[in-house]
C-alpha positions as CSV (number, residue, x, y, z in Angstrom):
1,M,142.7,-117.1,100.3
2,R,140.2,-119.5,98.8
3,E,142.2,-122.5,99.9
4,R,142.8,-121.2,103.5
5,F,139.2,-120.1,103.9
6,P,137.0,-122.1,101.6
7,R,133.7,-120.6,102.8
8,I,134.6,-116.9,102.9
9,G,137.7,-116.8,100.7
10,V,135.9,-115.1,97.8
11,F,134.5,-112.5,100.1
12,L,137.9,-111.8,101.7
13,L,139.5,-111.3,98.3
14,A,136.8,-108.9,97.3
15,V,137.1,-106.7,100.4
16,T,140.8,-106.7,101.2
17,D,143.5,-104.7,99.4
18,E,146.3,-106.3,97.4
19,P,149.4,-107.3,99.4
20,Q,152.1,-104.6,99.5
21,S,154.4,-106.9,97.6
22,T,151.9,-107.1,94.7
23,R,151.6,-103.3,94.6
24,A,155.4,-102.9,94.7
25,W,155.8,-105.3,91.8
26,D,153.2,-103.5,89.8
27,T,154.9,-100.1,90.4
28,G,158.3,-101.6,89.5
29,A,156.9,-103.1,86.3
30,A,155.5,-99.7,85.3
31,G,159.0,-98.2,85.7
32,E,160.5,-101.0,83.6
33,Q,158.0,-100.3,80.8
34,V,158.9,-96.6,80.7
35,V,162.6,-97.4,80.5
36,G,162.0,-100.2,78.0
37,A,160.1,-97.9,75.7
38,R,162.9,-95.3,75.9
39,L,165.5,-97.9,75.0
40,D,163.4,-99.5,72.2
41,S,163.2,-96.1,70.6
42,L,167.0,-96.1,70.2
43,V,167.4,-99.6,68.7
44,G,169.3,-99.6,65.4
45,D,172.4,-101.0,63.7
46,G,174.7,-100.1,66.6
47,L,172.4,-100.7,69.5
48,A,170.4,-103.8,70.7
49,V,168.3,-104.3,73.8
50,L,167.2,-107.3,75.8
51,H,164.4,-106.8,78.3
52,D,163.5,-108.8,81.4
53,R,166.1,-111.5,81.3
54,R,166.2,-114.3,83.9
55,I,169.3,-115.0,85.9
56,P,169.9,-118.8,85.6
57,R,169.4,-120.9,88.7
58,T,167.6,-118.0,90.5
59,R,164.2,-116.3,90.6
60,A,165.9,-112.9,90.0
61,N,166.0,-111.1,86.7
62,I,167.9,-108.3,84.9
63,D,165.5,-105.5,83.8
64,H,167.4,-104.4,80.7
65,L,170.6,-105.3,78.9
66,V,171.8,-102.7,76.3
67,V,174.5,-103.7,73.9
68,C,176.1,-100.9,71.9
69,H,179.5,-100.1,70.4
70,Q,180.6,-98.7,73.8
71,G,179.9,-102.0,75.6
72,V,177.1,-103.5,77.6
73,F,174.9,-101.5,80.0
74,V,173.1,-103.5,82.8
75,V,170.1,-101.3,83.6
76,D,168.0,-101.7,86.7
77,A,164.8,-99.5,86.4
78,K,163.3,-98.1,89.6
79,K,160.1,-96.1,90.0
80,Y,160.8,-94.2,93.2
81,K,159.6,-90.8,94.5
82,G,162.1,-88.3,95.9
83,R,165.4,-86.9,94.8
84,P,168.3,-89.3,94.2
85,A,171.5,-88.0,95.8
86,L,175.0,-89.3,96.7
87,R,176.1,-88.8,100.3
88,V,179.9,-88.9,100.7
89,E,181.4,-89.3,104.2
90,G,184.9,-89.7,105.4
91,G,188.0,-89.0,103.5
92,L,191.2,-87.6,105.0
93,F,191.2,-89.6,108.3
94,R,188.4,-92.0,107.9
95,P,187.7,-94.3,104.9
96,R,185.5,-92.7,102.3
97,T,182.0,-94.1,102.0
98,E,179.4,-93.4,99.4
99,T,175.7,-93.8,100.2
100,L,172.9,-93.6,97.6
101,V,169.9,-91.8,99.1
102,V,166.5,-91.4,97.4
103,G,163.9,-89.2,99.0
104,G,165.8,-89.4,102.3
105,R,166.0,-93.2,102.4
106,T,169.2,-95.1,102.1
107,C,169.2,-97.2,99.0
108,T,172.8,-98.4,98.7
109,G,171.5,-102.0,98.5
110,L,170.3,-101.1,95.0
111,V,173.9,-100.3,93.9
112,D,175.0,-103.6,95.4
113,G,172.3,-105.4,93.4
114,V,173.4,-103.8,90.1
115,L,177.0,-104.6,90.8
116,K,176.1,-108.3,91.3
117,Q,174.3,-108.2,87.9
118,V,177.3,-106.6,86.3
119,D,179.5,-109.4,87.6
120,L,177.1,-112.0,86.3
121,V,177.1,-110.4,82.8
122,R,180.9,-110.1,82.8
123,A,181.2,-113.8,83.7
124,A,178.7,-114.8,81.0
125,L,180.6,-112.9,78.4
126,D,184.1,-113.9,79.6
127,D,185.6,-111.2,77.4
128,P,187.8,-108.5,79.0
129,H,187.5,-106.4,75.9
130,V,183.8,-105.8,76.3
131,P,183.1,-103.1,79.0
132,V,180.2,-103.9,81.2
133,V,178.7,-100.9,83.1
134,G,175.8,-100.8,85.7
135,V,173.0,-98.2,85.6
136,L,170.3,-97.4,88.0
137,C,167.5,-95.5,86.1
138,F,165.0,-93.8,88.3
139,V,161.6,-93.1,86.8
140,D,159.4,-90.4,88.5
141,A,162.2,-89.3,90.7
142,E,162.7,-85.6,91.4
143,W,165.8,-84.5,89.4
144,P,167.2,-81.0,89.5
145,L,167.0,-78.7,86.4
146,F,170.7,-78.9,85.8
147,G,173.1,-81.8,86.5
148,G,171.7,-84.4,88.7
149,A,173.2,-87.6,87.2
150,F,176.1,-89.1,89.1
151,Q,178.1,-92.3,89.6
152,T,178.7,-94.3,92.7
153,R,181.1,-97.3,92.7
154,G,181.1,-97.2,88.9
155,V,177.2,-97.4,88.6
156,H,175.5,-94.6,86.7
157,V,172.5,-93.1,88.6
158,L,170.2,-91.2,86.2
159,W,166.7,-90.8,84.5
160,P,165.4,-92.3,81.3
161,R,166.2,-89.5,78.9
162,R,169.8,-89.3,80.3
163,L,170.0,-93.1,79.9
164,G,169.2,-92.7,76.3
165,Q,172.0,-90.1,75.9
166,L,174.4,-92.4,77.7
167,V,173.8,-95.5,75.6
168,A,173.5,-93.6,72.3
169,G,177.0,-92.3,73.0
170,T,176.1,-88.6,73.7
171,G,176.5,-89.0,77.4
172,T,179.4,-90.1,79.5
173,S,181.2,-93.1,77.9
174,T,182.3,-96.3,79.4
175,G,185.9,-95.1,79.1
176,D,186.9,-97.8,76.6
177,T,187.5,-96.9,72.9
178,T,187.2,-100.4,71.6
179,A,184.1,-100.9,69.4
180,V,182.0,-103.9,70.5
181,D,180.6,-106.4,68.0
182,V,177.0,-105.7,68.8
183,P,175.3,-108.7,67.1
184,S,177.7,-111.2,68.5
185,V,177.5,-109.9,72.1
186,H,173.7,-109.5,71.9
187,A,173.4,-113.2,70.8
188,R,175.7,-114.4,73.6
189,L,173.8,-112.5,76.2
190,A,170.4,-113.7,74.8
191,K,171.7,-117.3,75.2
192,A,173.1,-116.8,78.7
193,F,170.1,-114.9,80.1
194,P,166.8,-116.3,78.7
195,P,163.6,-114.4,78.8
196,A,162.0,-114.3,82.3
């Protein structure tokens, strides 16, 4: 603003609101902090966490990587309002399609984004014995009293407390019974995905 309008730039900054992109980033960062604090409370011998990791050669990042004996969880934290739901259409005569909806808005692109991050983590590890699972963790969403968590295309959709249960081994597992070498996998991921 100051460069574009040297004489009135300071005034314009004082009287205008922040751009929507700045507000959205701040909201997203607040959601990441909530999820990060929950994951940090679980760190121990069998669980390690990496926060805010840069994807090499891009401006993108991975919010959280959780390494535990079950495998690696790629966690994308979102601070959205509304109830997350899975809408399933088709089936017998038409192809089955799954759509993630949050507060009435289609959010299937979020699932696509997590799946891309899962593929990048799998490629970085290059180890078929380490399960890598995607997670969308919604902070401040409206979850029902019972149930509520679900999967779509292999990505868990849940809330911070349920995420804690999942990665601590008290929730749904990755399906693999092989124990992962947590320190080794953690070190490899820390090297492959530097801090953002």
